[in-house]
VOPAMI-890657 format. One record per residue (C-alpha): residue number from 1; x negated, y, z negated; residue in one letter. Coordinates in nm, 3 decimals, padded with zeros to 5 digits. Example, Ala and Ser with C-alpha at 12.3 -4.5 7.8 and 13.67 -1.06 7.14 Angstrom:
2
[rec 1 [-01.230 -00.450 -00.780] A]
[rec 2 [-01.367 -00.106 -00.714] S]
//
This chain:
248
[rec 1 [00.007 12.919 -06.785] M]
[rec 2 [-00.369 12.887 -06.667] S]
[rec 3 [-00.443 12.995 -06.318] V]
[rec 4 [-00.796 12.938 -06.152] P]
[rec 5 [-00.994 13.263 -06.111] Y]
[rec 6 [-00.981 13.435 -05.771] G]
[rec 7 [-01.321 13.375 -05.598] T]
[rec 8 [-01.345 13.689 -05.454] A]
[rec 9 [-01.340 13.882 -05.798] A]
[rec 10 [-01.475 13.631 -06.083] C]
[rec 11 [-01.690 13.315 -06.077] E]
[rec 12 [-01.470 13.007 -06.158] P]
[rec 13 [-01.446 12.940 -06.533] P]
[rec 14 [-01.642 12.629 -06.663] D]
[rec 15 [-01.413 12.427 -06.878] S]
[rec 16 [-01.707 12.284 -07.054] S]
[rec 17 [-01.802 12.631 -07.182] D]
[rec 18 [-01.808 12.657 -07.556] S]
[rec 19 [-01.613 12.947 -07.703] P]
[rec 20 [-01.970 13.112 -07.748] E]
[rec 21 [-02.070 13.060 -07.399] E]
[rec 22 [-01.751 13.177 -07.270] H]
[rec 23 [-01.777 13.491 -07.449] L]
[rec 24 [-02.132 13.533 -07.339] A]
[rec 25 [-02.048 13.509 -06.995] R]
[rec 26 [-01.751 13.741 -07.016] L]
[rec 27 [-01.963 14.002 -07.180] L]
[rec 28 [-02.250 13.958 -06.957] G]
[rec 29 [-02.042 14.057 -06.657] R]
[rec 30 [-01.850 14.327 -06.794] A]
[rec 31 [-02.003 14.689 -06.731] L]
[rec 32 [-01.811 14.824 -07.052] N]
[rec 33 [-01.894 14.538 -07.314] S]
[rec 34 [-02.104 14.787 -07.515] F]
[rec 35 [-01.769 14.958 -07.601] E]
[rec 36 [-01.607 14.693 -07.769] L]
[rec 37 [-01.557 14.725 -08.140] P]
[rec 38 [-01.841 14.540 -08.329] D]
[rec 39 [-01.571 14.403 -08.570] E]
[rec 40 [-01.397 14.217 -08.276] S]
[rec 41 [-01.729 14.076 -08.161] V]
[rec 42 [-01.828 13.959 -08.508] R]
[rec 43 [-01.485 13.775 -08.549] R]
[rec 44 [-01.532 13.569 -08.239] L]
[rec 45 [-01.856 13.434 -08.392] D]
[rec 46 [-01.630 13.193 -08.599] C]
[rec 47 [-01.434 13.097 -08.268] A]
[rec 48 [-01.301 12.724 -08.238] L]
[rec 49 [-01.146 12.718 -07.904] A]
[rec 50 [-01.057 12.940 -07.605] H]
[rec 51 [-00.839 12.973 -07.297] D]
[rec 52 [-00.842 13.184 -07.023] S]
[rec 53 [-00.534 13.272 -06.768] S]
[rec 54 [-00.463 13.512 -06.472] L]
[rec 55 [-00.232 13.778 -06.600] H]
[rec 56 [-00.177 13.985 -06.282] S]
[rec 57 [-00.303 14.079 -05.943] A]
[rec 58 [-00.285 14.336 -05.678] H]
[rec 59 [-00.435 14.279 -05.314] H]
[rec 60 [-00.410 14.501 -05.020] G]
[rec 61 [-00.632 14.682 -04.746] G]
[rec 62 [-00.942 14.496 -04.842] G]
[rec 63 [-00.895 14.603 -05.191] L]
[rec 64 [-00.805 14.386 -05.489] H]
[rec 65 [-00.788 14.367 -05.875] R]
[rec 66 [-00.693 14.093 -06.102] E]
[rec 67 [-00.658 14.092 -06.501] T]
[rec 68 [-00.721 13.816 -06.714] Y]
[rec 69 [-00.632 13.711 -07.054] R]
[rec 70 [-00.897 13.548 -07.263] H]
[rec 71 [-00.786 13.429 -07.594] T]
[rec 72 [-00.999 13.264 -07.886] W]
[rec 73 [-00.874 13.054 -08.166] L]
[rec 74 [-01.063 13.171 -08.493] L]
[rec 75 [-01.170 12.983 -08.770] A]
[rec 76 [-00.905 13.150 -09.003] D]
[rec 77 [-00.640 13.020 -08.774] G]
[rec 78 [-00.563 13.376 -08.620] S]
[rec 79 [-00.637 13.450 -08.235] A]
[rec 80 [-00.806 13.712 -08.091] L]
[rec 81 [-00.753 13.834 -07.710] T]
[rec 82 [-00.988 14.012 -07.489] L]
[rec 83 [-00.850 14.160 -07.154] W]
[rec 84 [-01.061 14.156 -06.846] E]
[rec 85 [-01.007 14.381 -06.544] L]
[rec 86 [-01.173 14.273 -06.223] A]
[rec 87 [-01.171 14.473 -05.888] H]
[rec 88 [-01.381 14.588 -05.587] N]
[rec 89 [-01.278 14.933 -05.556] T]
[rec 90 [-01.610 15.086 -05.632] A]
[rec 91 [-01.825 15.248 -05.356] P]
[rec 92 [-01.971 14.955 -05.157] G]
[rec 93 [-01.701 14.699 -05.254] G]
[rec 94 [-01.916 14.523 -05.505] E]
[rec 95 [-01.702 14.305 -05.760] P]
[rec 96 [-01.677 14.487 -06.106] Q]
[rec 97 [-01.571 14.361 -06.425] H]
[rec 98 [-01.458 14.559 -06.735] E]
[rec 99 [-01.324 14.406 -07.068] V]
[rec 100 [-01.070 14.556 -07.333] Y]
[rec 101 [-00.916 14.465 -07.658] V]
[rec 102 [-00.590 14.658 -07.631] D]
[rec 103 [-00.352 14.582 -07.347] E]
[rec 104 [-00.268 14.930 -07.314] E]
[rec 105 [-00.618 15.051 -07.272] E]
[rec 106 [-00.625 14.783 -06.989] L]
[rec 107 [-00.322 14.944 -06.816] R]
[rec 108 [-00.470 15.274 -06.828] T]
[rec 109 [-00.794 15.146 -06.655] A]
[rec 110 [-00.603 14.990 -06.409] T]
[rec 111 [-00.390 15.289 -06.319] A]
[rec 112 [-00.725 15.471 -06.248] R]
[rec 113 [-00.807 15.226 -05.960] L]
[rec 114 [-00.766 15.374 -05.605] P]
[rec 115 [-00.530 15.078 -05.464] L]
[rec 116 [-00.259 15.123 -05.203] P]
[rec 117 [00.082 15.140 -05.372] S]
[rec 118 [00.257 14.942 -05.107] E]
[rec 119 [00.005 14.649 -05.156] A]
[rec 120 [00.156 14.316 -05.306] P]
[rec 121 [00.140 14.280 -05.678] E]
[rec 122 [00.250 14.018 -05.936] F]
[rec 123 [00.231 13.990 -06.293] E]
[rec 124 [00.274 13.686 -06.493] L]
[rec 125 [00.457 13.681 -06.873] P]
[rec 126 [00.229 13.653 -07.158] V]
[rec 127 [00.286 13.310 -07.316] T]
[rec 128 [00.174 13.146 -07.604] A]
[rec 129 [-00.147 12.981 -07.569] V]
[rec 130 [-00.178 12.584 -07.645] A]
[rec 131 [-00.535 12.545 -07.752] F]
[rec 132 [-00.710 12.208 -07.672] P]
[rec 133 [-00.800 12.103 -08.032] L]
[rec 134 [-01.050 11.842 -08.051] P]
[rec 135 [-00.930 11.508 -08.115] A]
[rec 136 [-00.972 11.352 -08.470] V]
[rec 137 [-01.188 11.032 -08.478] R]
[rec 138 [-01.042 10.784 -08.754] Q]
[rec 139 [-01.385 10.610 -08.794] T]
[rec 140 [-01.598 10.577 -09.094] Y]
[rec 141 [-01.987 10.605 -09.156] A]
[rec 142 [-02.135 10.392 -09.411] S]
[rec 143 [-02.457 10.566 -09.462] D]
[rec 144 [-02.484 10.613 -09.825] D]
[rec 145 [-02.117 10.751 -09.893] S]
[rec 146 [-02.156 10.791 -10.275] P]
[rec 147 [-02.450 11.024 -10.224] D]
[rec 148 [-02.231 11.218 -09.963] H]
[rec 149 [-01.969 11.231 -10.239] A]
[rec 150 [-02.220 11.358 -10.519] R]
[rec 151 [-02.375 11.637 -10.281] R]
[rec 152 [-02.011 11.750 -10.175] L]
[rec 153 [-01.913 11.791 -10.556] L]
[rec 154 [-02.260 11.952 -10.649] R]
[rec 155 [-02.223 12.224 -10.397] R]
[rec 156 [-01.860 12.308 -10.502] A]
[rec 157 [-01.848 12.641 -10.681] E]
[rec 158 [-01.464 12.661 -10.773] N]
[rec 159 [-01.392 12.611 -11.150] A]
[rec 160 [-01.093 12.365 -11.074] D]
[rec 161 [-01.328 12.134 -10.848] R]
[rec 162 [-01.278 11.765 -10.922] P]
[rec 163 [-01.436 11.623 -11.253] G]
[rec 164 [-01.599 11.333 -11.380] A]
[rec 165 [-01.307 11.087 -11.313] E]
[rec 166 [-01.292 11.157 -10.947] T]
[rec 167 [-01.705 11.124 -10.939] A]
[rec 168 [-01.683 10.795 -11.113] A]
[rec 169 [-01.430 10.671 -10.850] L]
[rec 170 [-01.638 10.788 -10.556] L]
[rec 171 [-01.945 10.595 -10.677] S]
[rec 172 [-01.775 10.290 -10.544] T]
[rec 173 [-01.734 10.430 -10.180] A]
[rec 174 [-01.858 10.223 -09.918] C]
[rec 175 [-01.795 10.451 -09.629] A]
[rec 176 [-01.668 10.815 -09.555] H]
[rec 177 [-01.559 11.022 -09.263] R]
[rec 178 [-01.545 11.410 -09.208] I]
[rec 179 [-01.285 11.599 -08.992] T]
[rec 180 [-01.206 11.964 -08.958] Q]
[rec 181 [-00.836 12.061 -09.034] A]
[rec 182 [-00.676 12.340 -08.847] F]
[rec 183 [-00.407 12.581 -08.946] G]
[rec 184 [-00.382 12.952 -09.068] R]
[rec 185 [-00.338 13.098 -09.408] P]
[rec 186 [-00.021 13.301 -09.409] S]
[rec 187 [-00.243 13.625 -09.429] R]
[rec 188 [-00.568 13.704 -09.259] S]
[rec 189 [-00.802 14.011 -09.347] G]
[rec 190 [-00.892 14.336 -09.164] R]
[rec 191 [-01.277 14.246 -09.197] T]
[rec 192 [-01.446 13.990 -09.023] A]
[rec 193 [-01.422 13.634 -09.209] L]
[rec 194 [-01.479 13.277 -09.174] C]
[rec 195 [-01.267 13.031 -09.340] I]
[rec 196 [-01.313 12.641 -09.249] S]
[rec 197 [-01.120 12.360 -09.400] L]
[rec 198 [-01.261 11.998 -09.387] Y]
[rec 199 [-01.147 11.662 -09.512] E]
[rec 200 [-01.397 11.418 -09.641] H]
[rec 201 [-01.224 11.088 -09.655] A]
[rec 202 [-01.377 10.792 -09.869] F]
[rec 203 [-01.305 10.440 -09.827] L]
[rec 204 [-01.355 10.260 -10.162] L]
[rec 205 [-01.462 09.925 -10.246] G]
[rec 206 [-01.128 09.796 -10.323] D]
[rec 207 [-00.998 09.898 -09.985] G]
[rec 208 [-00.845 10.209 -10.121] G]
[rec 209 [-00.882 10.559 -09.968] E]
[rec 210 [-00.938 10.894 -10.122] I]
[rec 211 [-00.992 11.242 -09.975] S]
[rec 212 [-01.155 11.561 -10.085] L]
[rec 213 [-01.083 11.870 -09.908] W]
[rec 214 [-01.366 12.133 -09.861] E]
[rec 215 [-01.298 12.496 -09.807] V]
[rec 216 [-01.600 12.689 -09.690] E]
[rec 217 [-01.577 13.064 -09.638] H]
[rec 218 [-01.762 13.383 -09.639] T]
[rec 219 [-01.536 13.604 -09.840] V]
[rec 220 [-01.815 13.674 -10.098] T]
[rec 221 [-01.977 14.019 -10.209] P]
[rec 222 [-02.279 13.953 -09.972] D]
[rec 223 [-02.102 13.739 -09.692] R]
[rec 224 [-02.288 13.417 -09.794] R]
[rec 225 [-02.111 13.075 -09.743] H]
[rec 226 [-01.935 12.937 -10.042] M]
[rec 227 [-01.791 12.605 -10.096] C]
[rec 228 [-01.481 12.489 -10.267] E]
[rec 229 [-01.351 12.148 -10.327] V]
[rec 230 [-01.000 12.020 -10.411] Y]
[rec 231 [-00.839 11.679 -10.444] T]
[rec 232 [-00.524 11.783 -10.224] S]
[rec 233 [-00.476 11.957 -09.892] E]
[rec 234 [-00.229 12.173 -10.056] D]
[rec 235 [-00.447 12.301 -10.312] A]
[rec 236 [-00.710 12.374 -10.053] A]
[rec 237 [-00.464 12.555 -09.821] R]
[rec 238 [-00.349 12.771 -10.106] Q]
[rec 239 [-00.738 12.863 -10.194] A]
[rec 240 [-00.763 12.963 -09.834] M]
[rec 241 [-00.460 13.209 -09.873] E]
[rec 242 [-00.617 13.349 -10.174] R]
[rec 243 [-00.950 13.416 -09.985] R]
[rec 244 [-00.774 13.556 -09.680] A]
[rec 245 [-00.577 13.798 -09.921] A]
[rec 246 [-00.899 13.903 -10.083] Q]
[rec 247 [-01.025 14.041 -09.756] S]
[rec 248 [-00.733 14.264 -09.683] C]
//
């Protein structure tokens, strides 16, 4: 359940914000953003979507505080949540914002606020977030599709990448499209990693269609981007699981 921000505590969220812009706005107004673990901030570099909702509020005697739950969907399919505390209990009554990675830390910070105990308070249950994933456009581009296929196969570094037979078939491609697939590996690493899955679909001259599945990741010794290409989605997702396991 998403609830609009209270105007006294936070500026209204802009639904057009990208995940990066939303994070920048949150960290920019939080007084303690420098205390966030570097690992958490690095993981958010790979965010694909975000959601914000009001979690609880307390109002009375001219004082108020609200807590918000900000959740990002990461490229490896996992989710990361930051908790925001907004209140006006500081001297002067100016709105202040704090951010925490742990809900228990949020509760501790909330308990320190000088709020009247008899004031009305409510808390919303934490529910699963349904992320608005981008719609897939089932359209083809006809700009030199055989060359796109050659470049895709050339940058593939996995030993079991498609061979000469697939390359010959794709030389007859007359159009292609690229879409990003979503879904998480069964395990995720403890360190920051970025794993993305793309489908490259090719329309062949005889009217048939063939797809190649590209896994792009940074699970490499120097964290450089590596490309692997497979002829089936199952094989690509198994590769994603292997890479996620390597990062544990």
